[in-house]
MARGU-77073 format. One record per residue (C-alpha): residue number from 1; chain; y, x, z; residue in three letters. Coordinates in Angstrom, 3 decimals, decimal comma, always signed. Example, Ala and Ser with C-alpha at 12.3 -4.5 7.8 and 13.67 -1.06 7.14 Angstrom:
! residues 2
nr; kette; py; px; pz; rest
1; A; -4,500; +12,300; +7,800; ALA
2; A; -1,060; +13,670; +7,140; SER
END
This chain:
! residues 331
nr; kette; py; px; pz; rest
1; A; +98,636; -222,793; -125,120; GLY
2; A; +97,055; -220,245; -127,050; ILE
3; A; +94,789; -219,614; -124,515; ALA
4; A; +93,601; -222,958; -123,337; GLY
5; A; +93,010; -223,240; -127,280; SER
6; A; +91,147; -220,399; -126,758; TYR
7; A; +88,852; -221,873; -123,851; GLN
8; A; +88,317; -224,738; -125,430; ALA
9; A; +86,912; -222,848; -128,314; ASN
10; A; +84,622; -220,914; -126,962; VAL
11; A; +83,750; -223,850; -125,067; PHE
12; A; +82,715; -225,684; -127,901; ALA
13; A; +80,832; -222,739; -129,276; VAL
14; A; +78,721; -222,340; -126,435; ALA
15; A; +77,552; -225,887; -126,652; VAL
16; A; +76,538; -226,115; -129,951; SER
17; A; +74,652; -222,487; -129,278; ILE
18; A; +72,756; -224,401; -126,430; ILE
19; A; +72,309; -228,217; -128,204; MET
20; A; +70,960; -225,703; -131,063; LEU
21; A; +68,463; -223,819; -128,595; ALA
22; A; +67,400; -226,964; -126,970; VAL
23; A; +66,285; -228,342; -130,615; SER
24; A; +64,552; -225,194; -131,644; LEU
25; A; +62,842; -225,099; -128,375; THR
26; A; +61,710; -229,419; -128,729; VAL
27; A; +60,789; -228,116; -132,556; ILE
28; A; +58,582; -225,106; -131,033; ALA
29; A; +57,544; -227,485; -128,624; ALA
30; A; +55,734; -230,191; -131,509; ARG
31; A; +54,812; -227,292; -133,922; VAL
32; A; +52,569; -225,608; -131,296; LEU
33; A; +51,057; -229,440; -130,045; THR
34; A; +50,139; -229,633; -133,527; ALA
35; A; +48,820; -226,232; -134,184; VAL
36; A; +46,981; -227,077; -131,124; THR
37; A; +45,707; -230,385; -131,105; THR
38; A; +42,415; -230,629; -132,175; PRO
39; A; +41,439; -233,060; -134,884; THR
40; A; +38,492; -235,865; -134,773; ILE
41; A; +36,117; -234,803; -137,151; ARG
42; A; +32,762; -236,476; -138,422; LEU
43; A; +29,951; -236,089; -136,465; ALA
44; A; +27,017; -235,932; -139,362; SER
45; A; +29,402; -233,538; -140,744; SER
46; A; +32,627; -231,376; -138,882; GLY
47; A; +34,766; -232,387; -141,525; ARG
48; A; +38,013; -234,219; -141,317; GLU
49; A; +37,661; -238,036; -142,258; PRO
50; A; +39,491; -238,827; -145,785; PHE
51; A; +41,791; -241,663; -145,481; LEU
52; A; +42,555; -243,663; -148,406; GLU
53; A; +45,204; -246,645; -148,326; LEU
54; A; +44,045; -250,022; -150,148; PRO
55; A; +46,532; -250,962; -152,791; GLU
56; A; +49,964; -252,089; -151,942; ARG
57; A; +49,180; -251,168; -148,457; CYS
58; A; +51,988; -248,051; -147,107; LYS
59; A; +50,033; -248,287; -143,528; PHE
60; A; +46,622; -247,630; -142,263; HIS
61; A; +47,759; -249,225; -139,392; CYS
62; A; +50,549; -251,455; -137,591; PHE
63; A; +50,748; -251,315; -133,999; LEU
64; A; +51,844; -254,585; -132,335; SER
65; A; +53,019; -254,247; -128,647; HIS
66; A; +55,582; -255,559; -126,695; THR
67; A; +58,074; -253,162; -125,428; TRP
68; A; +58,269; -254,344; -121,487; ARG
69; A; +54,661; -252,976; -120,928; THR
70; A; +53,542; -251,325; -123,803; GLY
71; A; +56,468; -249,134; -125,109; GLN
72; A; +55,158; -246,094; -123,634; ASP
73; A; +51,613; -245,942; -124,200; GLN
74; A; +51,872; -246,976; -127,548; THR
75; A; +54,063; -244,203; -128,320; HIS
76; A; +51,224; -241,972; -126,667; THR
77; A; +48,171; -243,965; -129,180; VAL
78; A; +50,347; -242,994; -132,241; ALA
79; A; +51,783; -239,782; -131,681; ARG
80; A; +48,441; -238,438; -130,846; GLN
81; A; +46,566; -240,909; -133,710; LEU
82; A; +48,984; -238,820; -136,044; GLN
83; A; +48,560; -235,451; -134,423; LEU
84; A; +44,579; -235,961; -134,052; MET
85; A; +43,764; -237,819; -137,373; LEU
86; A; +45,874; -235,867; -140,274; PRO
87; A; +47,560; -237,815; -142,781; GLY
88; A; +47,110; -241,322; -140,750; ALA
89; A; +50,603; -243,306; -141,299; ARG
90; A; +51,421; -245,623; -138,345; ILE
91; A; +53,545; -248,910; -138,622; TRP
92; A; +55,492; -248,562; -135,385; LEU
93; A; +58,892; -249,958; -134,549; ASP
94; A; +61,002; -247,419; -133,282; VAL
95; A; +59,760; -245,322; -136,461; ASP
96; A; +59,718; -248,492; -139,024; HIS
97; A; +61,901; -251,503; -138,047; LEU
98; A; +65,562; -251,103; -139,529; ASP
99; A; +65,081; -255,047; -139,741; ASP
100; A; +63,406; -257,366; -137,483; VAL
101; A; +63,855; -259,699; -140,395; GLY
102; A; +60,851; -257,681; -141,732; LYS
103; A; +58,139; -257,216; -139,674; LEU
104; A; +56,387; -260,020; -141,871; GLU
105; A; +56,630; -257,533; -144,102; GLU
106; A; +55,171; -254,635; -142,426; ALA
107; A; +52,112; -256,309; -141,268; VAL
108; A; +51,550; -257,324; -145,002; GLY
109; A; +51,973; -253,220; -145,792; GLU
110; A; +49,688; -252,400; -143,248; SER
111; A; +45,738; -252,036; -144,121; ALA
112; A; +44,799; -252,714; -139,914; VAL
113; A; +46,413; -254,927; -137,244; PHE
114; A; +46,582; -253,159; -133,902; ILE
115; A; +47,566; -255,390; -130,532; ILE
116; A; +48,296; -253,025; -127,826; PHE
117; A; +47,228; -255,832; -124,992; LEU
118; A; +49,514; -255,710; -122,385; SER
119; A; +50,980; -258,728; -119,933; LYS
120; A; +53,561; -260,890; -121,581; GLY
121; A; +52,199; -259,561; -125,465; TYR
122; A; +51,842; -263,460; -126,366; PHE
123; A; +54,623; -264,879; -124,214; ARG
124; A; +56,649; -262,062; -126,760; SER
125; A; +58,536; -264,329; -129,650; GLU
126; A; +58,029; -260,962; -132,067; ASN
127; A; +54,351; -260,882; -131,450; CYS
128; A; +53,666; -263,523; -131,966; ARG
129; A; +54,951; -263,273; -135,195; ARG
130; A; +53,796; -260,426; -136,173; GLU
131; A; +50,174; -261,834; -135,091; LEU
132; A; +50,830; -265,608; -137,526; TYR
133; A; +51,724; -263,120; -140,195; THR
134; A; +48,245; -260,417; -139,448; ALA
135; A; +45,921; -264,048; -139,367; PHE
136; A; +47,308; -265,524; -142,293; VAL
137; A; +46,961; -262,249; -144,559; LEU
138; A; +43,039; -262,077; -142,769; GLU
139; A; +43,726; -258,669; -141,781; LYS
140; A; +41,109; -256,768; -139,875; PRO
141; A; +42,444; -256,454; -136,255; ILE
142; A; +41,682; -254,117; -133,714; ILE
143; A; +42,315; -254,786; -129,638; LEU
144; A; +43,856; -251,733; -127,302; VAL
145; A; +43,712; -253,445; -123,841; LEU
146; A; +45,746; -251,457; -120,592; GLU
147; A; +43,956; -252,007; -117,956; THR
148; A; +45,930; -250,374; -114,970; ASP
149; A; +47,704; -253,020; -113,450; ASN
150; A; +51,072; -250,420; -112,460; ASP
151; A; +51,550; -250,024; -116,293; LYS
152; A; +51,545; -253,834; -117,525; GLY
153; A; +47,708; -254,283; -117,485; GLY
154; A; +45,209; -257,000; -117,240; ALA
155; A; +42,008; -257,752; -117,785; SER
156; A; +40,302; -259,452; -121,018; PHE
157; A; +40,159; -262,503; -119,077; GLU
158; A; +43,670; -262,403; -117,793; GLU
159; A; +44,636; -262,240; -121,836; MET
160; A; +43,107; -264,678; -122,885; ARG
161; A; +44,446; -266,927; -120,454; GLN
162; A; +47,358; -265,920; -121,506; GLU
163; A; +46,820; -266,100; -125,030; PHE
164; A; +45,910; -269,948; -124,512; SER
165; A; +49,393; -270,611; -122,406; GLU
166; A; +51,771; -268,765; -124,982; SER
167; A; +49,503; -268,583; -128,474; ALA
168; A; +49,923; -270,879; -130,397; VAL
169; A; +53,302; -272,889; -131,568; HIS
170; A; +53,309; -274,792; -134,590; PRO
171; A; +56,693; -274,286; -135,821; GLU
172; A; +56,851; -271,085; -135,013; GLU
173; A; +53,839; -270,520; -136,715; PHE
174; A; +55,031; -271,724; -140,433; LYS
175; A; +58,480; -270,068; -139,781; SER
176; A; +56,505; -266,800; -139,966; ALA
177; A; +54,398; -267,697; -142,365; VAL
178; A; +57,510; -268,386; -144,533; ASN
179; A; +58,559; -265,094; -143,875; ALA
180; A; +55,807; -263,196; -145,265; ILE
181; A; +56,786; -261,806; -148,681; PRO
182; A; +55,041; -263,920; -152,046; GLY
183; A; +53,448; -266,522; -149,506; TYR
184; A; +55,814; -268,908; -147,905; GLY
185; A; +57,621; -269,179; -150,999; SER
186; A; +55,356; -271,917; -152,130; SER
187; A; +56,281; -274,056; -149,201; GLY
188; A; +52,480; -274,416; -147,939; SER
189; A; +52,135; -272,914; -144,331; ALA
190; A; +48,957; -273,868; -142,783; PRO
191; A; +48,827; -275,107; -139,361; SER
192; A; +46,223; -273,310; -137,134; PRO
193; A; +43,222; -274,085; -135,904; LEU
194; A; +43,167; -273,011; -131,721; LEU
195; A; +39,355; -272,137; -132,723; VAL
196; A; +39,663; -270,416; -135,384; ASP
197; A; +42,794; -268,152; -133,933; PHE
198; A; +40,704; -267,552; -130,417; VAL
199; A; +37,865; -266,580; -132,822; ASP
200; A; +40,765; -264,116; -134,906; TYR
201; A; +41,882; -262,465; -131,541; VAL
202; A; +38,673; -262,752; -129,517; PHE
203; A; +35,739; -261,850; -131,254; SER
204; A; +35,193; -258,241; -130,633; LYS
205; A; +35,403; -256,101; -127,287; ASP
206; A; +38,599; -254,319; -127,079; PRO
207; A; +38,877; -250,727; -126,267; VAL
208; A; +39,725; -249,680; -123,571; ILE
209; A; +42,924; -247,870; -122,543; TRP
210; A; +42,284; -244,130; -119,961; VAL
211; A; +45,165; -241,889; -120,272; ARG
212; A; +43,468; -239,257; -118,169; VAL
213; A; +43,419; -236,317; -120,739; HIS
214; A; +39,349; -236,197; -121,812; ASP
215; A; +39,273; -239,775; -121,362; PHE
216; A; +42,209; -240,602; -123,404; GLN
217; A; +40,396; -238,670; -126,408; VAL
218; A; +37,856; -241,019; -125,627; GLU
219; A; +39,950; -244,262; -126,079; SER
220; A; +41,566; -242,519; -129,308; LEU
221; A; +38,093; -241,862; -131,137; LYS
222; A; +36,797; -245,695; -130,373; LEU
223; A; +40,300; -246,331; -132,167; ILE
224; A; +39,777; -244,154; -135,089; ALA
225; A; +36,337; -244,778; -135,541; HIS
226; A; +37,318; -248,620; -136,149; ARG
227; A; +40,033; -248,371; -138,264; MET
228; A; +37,622; -245,871; -140,336; LEU
229; A; +34,852; -248,963; -140,178; GLN
230; A; +37,493; -251,138; -141,669; LEU
231; A; +37,828; -248,477; -144,815; SER
232; A; +36,756; -249,024; -148,365; ALA
233; A; +35,152; -245,559; -148,064; ASP
234; A; +33,643; -245,841; -144,999; TYR
235; A; +32,309; -249,131; -143,719; ALA
236; A; +28,547; -248,607; -145,535; ARG
237; A; +28,942; -244,587; -145,219; ASN
238; A; +26,028; -243,560; -143,429; PRO
239; A; +28,751; -239,995; -142,775; GLU
240; A; +29,767; -242,637; -139,458; LEU
241; A; +26,645; -243,849; -138,548; GLU
242; A; +26,814; -240,505; -136,015; LYS
243; A; +30,219; -241,327; -135,012; GLY
244; A; +32,936; -239,020; -134,379; LEU
245; A; +33,312; -235,756; -131,939; MET
246; A; +36,425; -233,606; -131,082; VAL
247; A; +36,116; -229,527; -131,096; PRO
248; A; +35,512; -228,677; -127,846; GLY
249; A; +34,785; -231,884; -126,301; GLU
250; A; +31,845; -232,466; -123,607; ILE
251; A; +28,739; -232,466; -125,264; GLY
252; A; +25,613; -234,632; -124,454; PRO
253; A; +23,621; -233,167; -120,994; PHE
254; A; +20,052; -232,681; -120,800; GLY
255; A; +17,696; -232,533; -117,988; PHE
256; A; +14,400; -231,172; -119,675; LYS
257; A; +13,914; -227,241; -119,045; GLY
258; A; +16,073; -227,458; -115,992; ARG
259; A; +14,674; -226,225; -112,496; ALA
260; A; +16,847; -228,570; -110,892; LEU
261; A; +20,215; -230,780; -111,914; THR
262; A; +21,529; -232,018; -109,273; ARG
263; A; +24,049; -234,955; -110,141; ILE
264; A; +27,309; -235,164; -108,157; LEU
265; A; +29,301; -238,130; -107,749; VAL
266; A; +32,557; -239,181; -105,307; CYS
267; A; +32,086; -242,234; -103,146; ASP
268; A; +35,534; -242,732; -103,861; ALA
269; A; +34,481; -243,809; -107,553; ASN
270; A; +32,586; -247,095; -107,026; GLU
271; A; +29,434; -247,566; -108,067; GLY
272; A; +28,915; -244,339; -109,324; ALA
273; A; +26,043; -243,344; -106,515; ARG
274; A; +24,082; -245,979; -107,483; SER
275; A; +24,380; -245,591; -111,445; VAL
276; A; +23,154; -241,564; -110,383; ALA
277; A; +20,687; -242,823; -108,264; GLU
278; A; +19,404; -244,870; -110,924; GLU
279; A; +19,462; -241,728; -113,842; VAL
280; A; +17,867; -239,749; -111,286; ALA
281; A; +14,770; -241,716; -110,732; ALA
282; A; +13,891; -242,374; -114,323; ALA
283; A; +14,762; -238,673; -114,942; ALA
284; A; +11,651; -237,514; -112,186; ASN
285; A; +9,558; -239,988; -113,688; GLU
286; A; +9,606; -238,943; -117,429; GLY
287; A; +7,783; -235,924; -118,862; VAL
288; A; +9,137; -233,080; -118,590; GLY
289; A; +8,775; -231,922; -115,123; GLY
290; A; +12,691; -232,773; -114,760; ALA
291; A; +13,975; -232,760; -110,948; ARG
292; A; +17,284; -234,219; -110,621; VAL
293; A; +18,773; -234,925; -107,121; GLU
294; A; +22,274; -236,934; -105,986; VAL
295; A; +24,714; -235,270; -103,893; GLU
296; A; +28,236; -236,097; -103,181; LEU
297; A; +30,261; -233,383; -105,253; ALA
298; A; +33,287; -232,888; -102,332; ASP
299; A; +30,088; -231,048; -100,271; ALA
300; A; +28,294; -229,547; -103,254; ALA
301; A; +31,570; -228,170; -104,525; LEU
302; A; +32,347; -226,446; -101,355; ASP
303; A; +29,478; -224,438; -101,277; GLU
304; A; +30,861; -222,006; -104,077; GLN
305; A; +27,042; -222,337; -105,887; SER
306; A; +26,361; -221,781; -109,439; GLU
307; A; +27,395; -224,803; -111,448; PRO
308; A; +25,666; -224,395; -114,233; GLN
309; A; +23,130; -226,501; -112,848; ASN
310; A; +25,488; -229,504; -111,384; MET
311; A; +27,012; -232,532; -113,572; VAL
312; A; +29,918; -235,048; -112,581; LEU
313; A; +28,858; -238,347; -112,847; LEU
314; A; +31,873; -240,391; -113,421; LEU
315; A; +31,712; -244,462; -113,071; TYR
316; A; +34,669; -246,159; -115,408; LEU
317; A; +35,615; -248,670; -114,450; ASN
318; A; +39,032; -249,981; -113,445; ARG
319; A; +39,836; -248,414; -110,507; LYS
320; A; +38,229; -245,187; -111,369; THR
321; A; +41,364; -243,042; -111,157; PHE
322; A; +42,488; -245,436; -108,694; MET
323; A; +41,500; -244,896; -105,585; ASP
324; A; +44,422; -244,604; -102,407; ASN
325; A; +43,813; -240,457; -101,904; ARG
326; A; +43,032; -239,443; -105,974; HIS
327; A; +40,022; -238,063; -104,791; THR
328; A; +38,444; -238,517; -108,765; VAL
329; A; +41,703; -237,080; -110,060; ARG
330; A; +41,939; -234,567; -107,773; ARG
331; A; +37,904; -233,395; -108,630; LEU
END
């Protein structure tokens, strides 16, 4: 009756209020993130780089990935680049794909083709379609490599092997080329030469994707730097020679003028001690009276001594953040 109808209305209003509150919270969180995220700057001037789209392009880059092992990572790459590189227009399937038949068109409308390399990329038919299109249209390419095995990662050599086993399908290649607007209509779909195709994909070293925050920023800076190098505005612009920076990032460390510098290493970080000892030897033999010692980080940090003359050395490799006890992450 009336009581039941009243309760239903109250419930509906309460649910609407809760949903509105959640929506406002999400919006507020996104705004706060956008406001607090530092932007990438030119190290030479401290200014944000200028991004201009080439003629006939709608996107600065097309982010190609396989859903099975690269979807979460590419979302992070796209979102963080858009926050740190204001004005960057990035094609990502979840944002822009409304018709899978338009993949070739989207690649053609992008200035740079970014491949997020993870296991299964070259086994994906849609990824191959995108790659074939980029190859035919001679799109500049940037590789980003996932190396964490738990996240679908692989070595560069393993991805080359997957490429050789899966990447070239002549009939599929011709079909993709014929789907390129204004290109396939000529009826001439060239057969790919394997040596040219391999060179197109693997001629340059990849950007290694590292997800731990400060190192993730470095990965993003490398991607942004390559995007700018491939743009008409910065291809020969001396402003880019000194690289990119982010306000608040850790800068270079100098030994000169310090009575004693203690390089801290973690035994769980394989290779770090030998690199630290090499750095210490070079510094101690150099001009300027530097004195550098190598110590275990755990013991040194437990001393509660002044940290000014301490520097933690991390040797980055596939296992840096993957030791069983997570010692490196904790430090």
